[in-house]
C-alpha positions in Angstrom: 95.3 101.3 163.3 98.8 100.6 162.3 100.5 97.3 163.1 103.2 97.4 165.8 106.7 96.3 164.8 107.2 92.7 165.8 110.6 91.8 167.3 111.7 88.2 167.9 114.5 88.0 170.5 116.2 84.7 171.0 119.0 82.9 172.7 120.5 80.0 170.7 120.7 76.5 172.1 121.8 76.3 175.7 123.4 79.8 176.0 122.0 80.4 179.5 123.3 84.0 180.0 120.0 85.7 179.1 119.9 88.7 181.5 120.9 91.1 178.7 118.4 89.9 176.1 115.6 89.8 178.7 116.4 93.4 179.6 116.3 94.3 175.9 113.0 92.5 175.5 111.5 94.6 178.3 112.9 97.9 176.8 111.5 97.0 173.4 108.2 96.3 174.9 108.2 99.5 176.9 109.0 101.4 173.7 105.8 100.0 172.1 107.1 97.1 170.1 105.5 93.7 170.1 108.1 91.3 171.5 108.3 87.6 171.0 111.0 86.0 173.3 112.4 82.5 173.0 115.1 80.7 174.8 117.2 77.7 173.9 116.3 77.3 170.3 118.3 75.9 167.4 118.6 78.0 164.3 115.9 76.3 162.3 113.5 76.9 165.2 114.3 80.6 165.2 113.7 80.8 161.5 110.4 78.9 161.8 109.3 81.1 164.7 110.2 84.2 162.7 107.9 82.9 159.9 105.1 81.9 162.1 105.1 85.1 164.1 105.5 87.3 161.0 108.2 89.4 162.7 110.0 92.4 161.3 113.2 91.9 163.3 115.2 88.9 164.6 117.6 89.6 167.4 119.9 86.8 168.6 122.0 87.1 171.7 125.1 85.0 172.1 127.3 85.0 175.2 129.1 81.7 175.1 130.6 81.5 171.6 129.5 79.7 168.5 127.8 82.9 167.2 129.4 82.8 163.7 127.9 79.4 163.0 124.5 80.4 164.5 124.3 83.6 162.4 125.6 81.8 159.3 122.8 79.2 159.6 120.2 81.9 160.6 120.9 84.1 157.6 120.9 81.0 155.3 117.6 79.9 156.7 116.0 83.3 156.3 117.3 83.5 152.7 116.0 79.9 151.9 112.6 81.0 153.1 112.7 84.3 151.1 112.7 86.3 154.4 115.7 88.5 153.6 113.6 91.6 154.4 113.7 90.8 158.1 116.2 93.0 160.0 118.7 90.9 161.9 120.6 92.2 164.9 123.1 90.6 167.2 123.9 91.0 170.8 125.9 89.5 173.7 129.6 89.0 174.1 130.9 89.0 170.5 134.5 89.9 169.8 135.0 93.0 167.5 136.5 90.9 164.7 133.5 88.6 164.7 131.1 91.6 164.9 132.7 92.9 161.7 132.2 89.5 160.1 128.6 89.4 161.1 128.0 92.9 159.7 129.7 91.9 156.4 127.2 89.0 156.2 124.2 91.3 156.5 123.6 91.6 160.3 122.5 95.2 160.8 124.5 95.8 164.0 126.0 94.1 167.0 125.0 95.3 170.5 127.3 94.2 173.2 128.4 95.4 176.5 128.5 99.2 176.7 125.9 99.7 174.0 122.5 101.0 175.1 119.1 99.4 174.5 118.0 102.8 173.1 120.6 102.4 170.3 119.0 99.1 169.3 115.5 100.6 169.6 116.5 103.5 167.4 118.0 101.3 164.8 114.9 99.1 164.6 112.6 102.2 164.5 114.6 103.9 161.8 115.1 100.8 159.6 111.6 99.2 159.8 110.0 102.6 159.3 112.0 103.1 156.1 
């Protein structure tokens, strides 16, 4: 039996607009992924949870700003723990210029308003399978 892809979806700190990430969690689960969902974590807690849960993917949703600092800390934390093989995706309301910055830092893609859950599922399937 093969292990299901494990996806950690998180909202940082007190970013309470979590409808989109909860929807995404449901869609990933329905598509056969094992989903770990966490709300209101600081970056170190997200990294620790990724390690403890042995996830393949970390997705962080941001809808109230501060995403550049969150992802900078997240990527640094993953690198410090030698977890750079984890696919990192972003979601929420992130301006296009900031999305380009995140991608230049190593975030695989940014899924905001207008993007489908299926696009995120396809990216994860294609990337983790490779």
